[in-house]
N, C-alpha and C positions, 0 to 999 in steps of 0.2 A: 787155415794155418799153412805157413810156408814149408815146403819140403826141405829136408836136410840135404846138403851137398855131400858128395862121396867122402869128403874129409871131415864130415860131422858138423860143419858150420851151418847155421841157418841164414840164408841170404836175406838181405834187407828187402822190403817191398819197394819196388821201383814204380815210378809214376810217369805217365805220358800225358802231356798237355796238348790238346788238339783244338785248333782254331781254324775258322773258315773266313775268307774274304773274297769279294767278287769285284771284278772290274768290267768295263766295257772292253770289247775286243781291241779298240783303238788304244786303250790305256794299259793293256796287259803287259807288253814288253817294258814299258816305263815302270810299272809297278814292280815287275820282276827285277829290274836293275836296281831299284831303290831297296827292295827287300834283300837281295843277295849282296849288293854293293855297299849298303849303309846300315840298314836295320840289324841284320844278323852280325856283321862285324862289330857294331856298337854293343850288342848283347854280349858277344864273346869278350870284348874289352872290359866288361864289368867283372870278369873273372869270378863268376858265381860258383861258390863251393857246391858240388853236387849236380851241376849241369853236365849231362852226359853227351848231348849233341842236339842238333836241329836238322830236321828233314823238311823239304819243301816239295809239294806236289802241285801240278797245274793240269787243268782239264777244261776244254771249251764246252760251253753249253749253247749249242747252236739254236735250240728252241727258245732260249731266253735271251739270246744275243748278249751273253756275258761270259766271262772266263772266271772259273773258280780256282782259288789258291787255298791249299791246306798246309798249315805248318804243324809239325809234330815235334814237340820238344821233349827230350828225355831227361828226367831228374831222378836222383837216387831216392829222395824222400819228398813228402809234401812240405817239409820245412825248407828244403832247397828251393821249392817254388816260392814260398813266402820270402825267402832271401832275394828273389828276383823282383817280385811285384808288391810285396807287403802282405799285411794280414788279410786283406780282401783279395785272396789269391786267385779268385775267379775273374777278376777284372782283366780285360784285354790290354795288351801292350801294343798300341798302334800310334806311332809317332806322327806328328802333323804332316810331314811330307808324304807319308804313306796314305793318310786319310784323304789327302788332296786328290789322289787318283783312284781311290776305291769308290765303287758304286754303292756298295753296302758291305757290312761285315758284322761278325759276332761281337757284341759288346761284352759278353761274358764267355769265358772259356770253359770247356769241359775237361775234367781230369779222370784218368782211368788208372787203376792198378794194373801193372804188367804181371800177368800170371803165367806167362810162358812165352818162349820164343824159340824158333827153330830156323835152321838154314846156315849154310856155310859162312856167309858174310856176317851173320849176327853173333857168331861165337866170340867170346872174349879171349 
């Protein structure tokens, strides 16, 4: 059960949608450009009610000769996720131009309830 805020309101459960994609080192910069320059702006242009934001993380895996990308999308509710991808809300959103440079990726996305956050930059 969610804790009450100081003003007595009970905050809505917030959701984080987490996805992993992997490229070769040679395709990593190209994928990053596609992701940041086209895929994310296209998602933002959808003006999805309840979309809070998108974070992107990148990490080389020298032992596997690949580069991992993680996207974390924040939504107010799981219904907001459905507004983004439909009733099968675990399906990954990977446009063809992104698929063309990915080595492999999660076809299904995991969703987590946000149960707490701390830190100066995370305060609303």
